[in-house]
C-alpha positions as CSV (number, residue, x, y, z in Angstrom):
1,M,0.0,0.0,0.0
2,G,3.0,2.3,0.5
3,N,3.3,3.2,-3.2
4,M,-0.5,3.9,-3.7
5,P,-1.6,7.5,-4.1
6,S,-3.0,9.0,-0.9
7,D,-6.4,10.7,-0.3
8,V,-5.4,12.0,3.1
9,E,-1.9,13.1,4.3
10,F,-1.0,14.4,7.7
11,T,2.6,15.9,8.0
12,N,3.8,16.8,11.5
13,V,0.3,17.8,12.7
14,S,-0.3,18.9,16.2
15,K,-3.4,20.3,18.0
16,V,-3.5,22.0,21.4
17,F,-6.6,22.7,23.5
18,G,-5.5,25.2,26.2
19,T,-2.7,23.3,28.0
20,F,-3.7,19.9,26.7
21,L,-1.7,18.5,23.7
22,A,-4.5,16.5,22.0
23,V,-2.5,15.5,18.9
24,D,1.3,15.4,19.1
25,D,3.3,15.8,15.8
26,I,1.7,13.0,13.9
27,S,2.4,12.0,10.2
28,F,0.5,9.4,8.2
29,S,-1.2,8.9,4.9
30,V,-4.4,7.2,3.9
31,P,-4.2,5.2,0.6
32,K,-6.8,6.1,-2.0
33,G,-9.8,3.7,-1.9
34,S,-8.8,2.1,1.4
35,F,-10.7,1.6,4.7
36,F,-8.5,3.3,7.3
37,S,-9.2,3.3,11.0
38,L,-8.0,5.5,13.8
39,L,-8.2,3.3,16.9
40,G,-7.5,4.1,20.6
41,P,-8.9,4.8,24.0
42,S,-10.9,7.9,24.9
43,G,-8.8,11.1,24.8
44,C,-6.1,9.6,22.6
45,G,-6.6,12.2,19.8
46,K,-8.4,10.1,17.2
47,T,-11.6,12.2,16.9
48,T,-9.5,15.4,16.9
49,T,-7.6,14.0,14.0
50,L,-10.8,13.2,12.2
51,R,-12.1,16.7,12.9
52,M,-9.0,18.2,11.5
53,T,-9.5,16.2,8.3
54,S,-13.1,17.5,8.0
55,G,-12.2,21.1,8.8
56,F,-14.2,21.3,12.0
57,E,-10.8,21.8,13.8
58,W,-7.7,23.5,12.6
59,P,-4.2,22.2,13.3
60,D,-1.8,24.4,15.4
61,A,1.1,23.0,13.5
62,G,1.7,20.9,10.4
63,T,-0.1,20.2,7.1
64,V,-3.3,18.4,6.2
65,R,-3.7,17.4,2.5
66,I,-6.8,15.8,0.9
67,A,-6.5,14.5,-2.6
68,G,-3.1,16.2,-2.9
69,Q,-4.5,19.7,-2.0
70,D,-3.3,21.6,1.1
71,M,-6.4,22.2,3.3
72,H,-4.9,25.3,5.0
73,N,-7.8,27.8,5.4
74,V,-10.2,25.6,3.4
75,A,-13.5,25.6,5.2
76,A,-15.3,22.3,6.1
77,Y,-18.1,22.9,3.5
78,S,-15.5,23.4,0.7
79,R,-13.6,20.1,1.4
80,P,-14.1,17.0,-0.6
81,T,-15.3,15.1,2.5
82,N,-18.5,14.2,4.2
83,M,-19.1,12.9,7.7
84,V,-21.3,10.2,9.4
85,F,-21.8,10.7,13.1
86,Q,-22.7,8.3,15.9
87,R,-26.1,10.1,16.3
88,W,-27.7,10.0,12.9
89,A,-29.2,13.6,12.9
90,L,-31.9,12.8,10.4
91,F,-34.6,15.3,9.8
92,P,-37.7,13.8,11.5
93,H,-40.2,15.6,9.2
94,M,-38.6,14.4,6.0
95,T,-38.9,11.0,4.3
96,V,-35.9,8.8,3.9
97,A,-35.5,9.9,0.2
98,Q,-35.8,13.6,1.2
99,N,-33.1,13.2,3.9
100,V,-30.7,11.6,1.4
101,A,-31.5,14.3,-1.2
102,F,-31.0,17.2,1.2
103,G,-27.3,17.9,0.4
104,L,-27.9,17.7,-3.3
105,E,-30.9,20.1,-3.0
106,V,-28.7,22.6,-1.2
107,D,-26.2,22.3,-4.0
108,R,-29.0,23.0,-6.5
109,R,-28.4,19.9,-8.5
110,P,-30.8,19.2,-11.4
111,R,-34.0,17.4,-10.2
112,E,-33.5,14.3,-12.4
113,E,-29.9,13.9,-11.2
114,I,-31.0,14.1,-7.6
115,R,-33.7,11.5,-8.2
116,R,-31.2,9.1,-9.9
117,R,-28.4,9.6,-7.3
118,V,-30.8,9.2,-4.3
119,A,-32.1,5.9,-5.8
120,E,-28.6,4.7,-6.3
121,A,-27.6,5.6,-2.8
122,L,-30.6,3.9,-1.2
123,E,-30.1,0.8,-3.3
124,L,-26.5,0.6,-2.2
125,V,-27.6,0.5,1.5
126,D,-30.6,-1.8,0.7
127,L,-33.3,0.8,1.6
128,L,-34.8,1.7,-1.7
129,S,-38.2,0.2,-0.6
130,F,-38.1,2.5,2.5
131,A,-37.8,5.7,0.5
132,D,-41.2,7.1,1.6
133,R,-40.9,6.3,5.3
134,K,-40.1,8.8,8.0
135,P,-37.1,8.2,10.4
136,R,-39.5,7.3,13.3
137,Q,-40.6,4.2,11.3
138,L,-37.1,2.9,11.0
139,S,-34.9,0.7,13.3
140,G,-31.5,2.1,14.6
141,G,-29.6,0.1,12.0
142,Q,-31.8,1.4,9.2
143,M,-31.4,5.0,10.4
144,Q,-27.6,4.5,10.4
145,R,-27.8,3.3,6.8
146,V,-29.9,6.3,5.8
147,A,-27.2,8.5,7.3
148,L,-24.6,6.6,5.3
149,A,-26.5,7.0,2.1
150,R,-27.0,10.8,2.8
151,A,-23.2,11.1,3.1
152,L,-22.3,9.0,0.1
153,V,-24.8,10.6,-2.3
154,K,-22.6,13.6,-2.5
155,Q,-19.8,11.4,-3.8
156,P,-17.0,12.7,-1.4
157,K,-13.4,11.8,-2.0
158,V,-13.2,10.8,1.7
159,L,-16.0,9.6,3.9
160,L,-15.3,10.3,7.6
161,L,-17.1,8.1,10.2
162,D,-17.0,9.1,13.9
163,E,-17.9,6.0,15.9
164,P,-21.0,5.5,13.7
165,L,-22.0,2.1,15.2
166,G,-21.7,3.1,18.9
167,A,-25.4,3.6,19.5
168,L,-26.3,0.1,18.1
169,D,-26.7,-3.1,20.1
170,L,-23.9,-5.7,19.8
171,K,-25.5,-8.0,17.2
172,L,-26.6,-5.2,14.9
173,R,-23.2,-3.6,15.3
174,M,-21.5,-6.7,14.0
175,Q,-23.9,-6.9,11.1
176,M,-23.2,-3.3,10.2
177,Q,-19.5,-3.8,10.3
178,L,-19.8,-6.3,7.4
179,E,-22.3,-3.9,5.6
180,L,-19.9,-1.0,5.9
181,K,-17.0,-3.0,4.5
182,R,-19.2,-4.3,1.6
183,I,-20.4,-0.7,0.8
184,Q,-16.8,0.7,0.9
185,R,-15.6,-2.0,-1.5
186,E,-18.5,-1.4,-3.9
187,V,-18.2,2.4,-4.1
188,G,-14.4,2.5,-3.8
189,T,-14.5,5.7,-1.7
190,T,-11.8,6.2,0.9
191,F,-13.3,5.6,4.4
192,M,-11.6,7.1,7.4
193,Y,-13.1,5.6,10.5
194,V,-12.8,6.4,14.2
195,T,-13.4,3.8,16.9
196,H,-12.3,2.7,20.4
197,D,-13.5,-0.8,19.6
198,Q,-10.6,-2.9,18.4
199,G,-12.9,-5.7,17.1
200,E,-14.6,-3.2,14.8
201,A,-11.2,-1.9,13.5
202,M,-9.8,-5.4,13.0
203,T,-12.9,-6.6,11.1
204,M,-13.2,-3.7,8.6
205,S,-9.8,-2.0,8.1
206,D,-7.2,-2.3,5.5
207,Q,-4.9,-0.3,7.8
208,I,-5.2,0.8,11.4
209,A,-3.4,3.7,13.2
210,V,-3.3,2.8,16.9
211,M,-3.2,6.1,18.9
212,N,-2.3,6.8,22.5
213,K,-1.8,10.1,24.2
214,G,-1.9,12.1,21.0
215,K,0.7,9.9,19.1
216,I,0.4,7.1,16.6
217,E,2.0,4.0,18.3
218,Q,1.7,1.7,15.3
219,L,0.3,2.0,11.8
220,D,-0.1,-1.3,9.9
221,T,-2.4,-4.0,8.7
222,P,-4.8,-5.6,11.3
223,Q,-2.9,-8.9,11.3
224,A,0.6,-7.2,11.6
225,I,-0.7,-5.1,14.6
226,Y,-2.2,-8.2,16.2
227,D,0.7,-10.6,15.6
228,R,3.6,-8.2,16.0
229,P,2.6,-5.2,18.2
230,A,5.2,-2.4,18.2
231,S,4.7,-1.4,21.8
232,R,3.5,-2.8,25.1
233,F,0.5,-0.4,24.8
234,V,-0.5,-1.9,21.4
235,A,-0.1,-5.4,22.7
236,S,-2.4,-4.8,25.7
237,F,-5.0,-2.7,23.7
238,I,-5.4,-5.1,20.8
239,G,-6.9,-8.5,21.8
240,N,-6.3,-10.3,25.1
241,T,-2.7,-10.9,26.2
242,N,-0.7,-11.9,29.3
243,L,2.0,-9.4,30.2
244,I,4.7,-11.4,32.0
245,P,7.6,-9.8,33.9
246,V,10.9,-11.5,32.8
247,E,14.6,-11.2,33.1
248,V,16.5,-10.7,29.9
249,V,19.4,-13.1,29.3
250,G,22.2,-11.6,27.2
251,T,21.8,-8.7,24.7
252,P,18.5,-8.6,22.7
253,G,18.6,-8.7,18.9
254,P,15.7,-9.5,16.7
255,T,15.0,-12.2,19.3
256,A,16.0,-12.4,23.0
257,R,16.4,-15.1,25.6
258,V,14.3,-14.4,28.7
259,R,13.9,-16.1,32.0
260,L,10.8,-16.5,34.1
261,G,11.7,-18.3,37.4
262,G,13.4,-21.5,36.3
263,L,11.9,-21.3,32.8
264,E,14.0,-19.9,29.9
265,F,12.6,-19.2,26.4
266,S,13.0,-17.0,23.3
267,A,10.8,-14.0,22.5
268,A,10.7,-11.7,19.5
269,T,12.0,-8.2,20.4
270,G,9.4,-5.4,20.2
271,T,11.1,-2.7,22.2
272,A,14.5,-3.8,23.7
273,P,14.8,-3.3,27.4
274,K,17.8,-1.2,28.4
275,G,18.3,-3.0,31.7
276,G,18.0,-6.7,32.6
277,K,14.2,-6.7,33.0
278,G,11.3,-6.5,30.6
279,T,7.8,-7.6,29.8
280,V,6.7,-10.4,27.5
281,S,3.3,-10.4,25.7
282,L,1.8,-13.8,25.3
283,R,-1.7,-13.9,23.9
284,Y,-4.3,-16.1,25.6
285,E,-5.0,-18.2,22.5
286,R,-1.3,-18.9,21.6
287,I,-0.9,-21.0,24.7
288,R,-1.7,-24.7,24.6
289,I,-2.9,-26.7,27.6
290,G,-2.9,-30.4,28.4
291,A,-1.9,-32.9,25.7
292,D,-1.8,-30.0,23.1
293,A,1.2,-28.6,24.9
294,A,3.5,-31.6,24.2
295,S,4.8,-30.4,20.8
296,R,5.5,-26.8,21.8
297,D,8.9,-25.1,22.0
298,T,8.4,-24.0,25.6
299,R,6.7,-26.2,28.1
300,T,6.1,-26.1,31.8
301,R,3.7,-27.3,34.5
302,A,0.9,-25.2,35.9
303,L,-2.0,-25.5,38.4
304,V,-5.5,-24.6,37.1
305,K,-6.8,-21.9,39.5
306,D,-10.0,-21.0,37.7
307,V,-12.1,-22.2,34.7
308,I,-14.4,-19.7,32.8
309,F,-16.8,-20.9,30.1
310,S,-17.5,-18.3,27.4
311,G,-19.4,-20.3,24.8
312,S,-16.9,-20.8,21.9
313,A,-13.9,-20.9,24.2
314,I,-12.9,-21.9,27.7
315,L,-10.5,-19.6,29.7
316,Y,-8.2,-21.2,32.2
317,V,-6.4,-19.1,34.8
318,V,-3.2,-21.1,35.7
319,A,-0.4,-20.6,38.1
320,L,3.1,-21.5,36.8
321,E,5.0,-24.1,38.7
322,G,7.9,-22.5,40.7
323,S,6.7,-18.9,40.4
324,D,3.8,-16.7,41.5
325,V,3.0,-15.7,37.9
326,E,-0.6,-16.5,36.7
327,L,-1.5,-16.8,33.0
328,T,-4.8,-16.9,31.2
329,V,-5.1,-19.6,28.5
330,E,-7.9,-19.6,25.9
331,A,-8.8,-23.0,24.5
332,P,-11.5,-23.5,21.8
333,H,-14.7,-25.3,23.0
334,D,-16.0,-27.7,20.5
335,G,-18.5,-29.5,22.8
336,T,-16.7,-32.9,22.5
337,S,-14.8,-33.0,25.7
338,A,-15.2,-31.8,29.3
339,P,-13.2,-28.8,30.5
340,I,-10.1,-29.5,32.6
341,A,-11.1,-29.4,36.3
342,K,-10.1,-26.6,38.6
343,G,-7.2,-27.7,40.8
344,S,-5.7,-30.0,38.1
345,A,-1.9,-29.9,37.5
346,V,-1.4,-29.6,33.7
347,D,1.2,-29.0,31.0
348,I,1.1,-25.7,29.2
349,G,3.3,-24.7,26.3
350,W,3.8,-22.2,23.5
351,D,6.0,-21.6,20.4
352,G,8.7,-19.0,20.2
353,G,6.8,-17.0,17.6
354,A,4.0,-16.4,20.1
355,T,5.9,-14.1,22.4
356,T,7.1,-10.5,22.1
357,L,9.5,-8.7,24.5
358,F,9.0,-5.1,25.5
359,A,10.8,-2.6,27.6
360,D,8.9,-1.8,30.8
361,D,6.8,1.4,30.5
């Protein structure tokens, strides 16, 4: 993706509110036609970044370009962007078709063009048969799709989405994630999406920028971020992981030897510790338990302290033999065998590629 033309480029952009540095000297580009997500906890700067793209906020330093054009002093209404908010802000007295047509009416587009583009937009979101309904006659998911059609009908270069699924229930949110990705692929418009939900970002995105305290900690594909997090923060924020205090044996290179009690094993180096201590990230599902542990690079004994059934998986909290360290292990549940009993002594194991070493924060 690095050689693709960019629809959005940030170069050394910062934004300050009073004494609070909301966005701290960030640079990134959004490839044309991609689904790009800004992901992070509340207050990390992701929504401020989106608002600087839209023109609702102005950077205090740096440059924002959209489709190659510098957006310095370009007002929000003059930018080739449109935004979908968490709250749909539909006009209650208008029909679905009238809501979608509103922006084109303001632009004084020809009536036949408006009719055609509204029909195309409603067909894209599978709501053409709802064109004459009022918003109060729609479900939450349908209202969100109307808001999406209203934004897309103006054919923006970049569609900005600010946590648009946050008001929906879990099942509908998951359905809409797949719908959004389908729509993005069909129209080919660049989507720039803000969320604090890592599952949403992983499901939909071509690239994710993980933000923390105003900075981008990692920008990569979902799989690269999950498998090889660049920092301890990214490792803990994306997915479920055990963060294990270890001693570092020797000088870390691409991999390092680490020691946990009497157990010594290899870990990929994320950020190299400067002293002799660090933290290893080991994801729940990368650990094998019982007979499955036998073929793993690293093996040890552990005591099962707790068993948690979660439907498709069983979580085991285990205490490692010879140390006070507890790990959580996620094993798939296929319904063919009983869970390991609490209080059992078991083997656990993992392969070298499953671990990443970080400097302590």
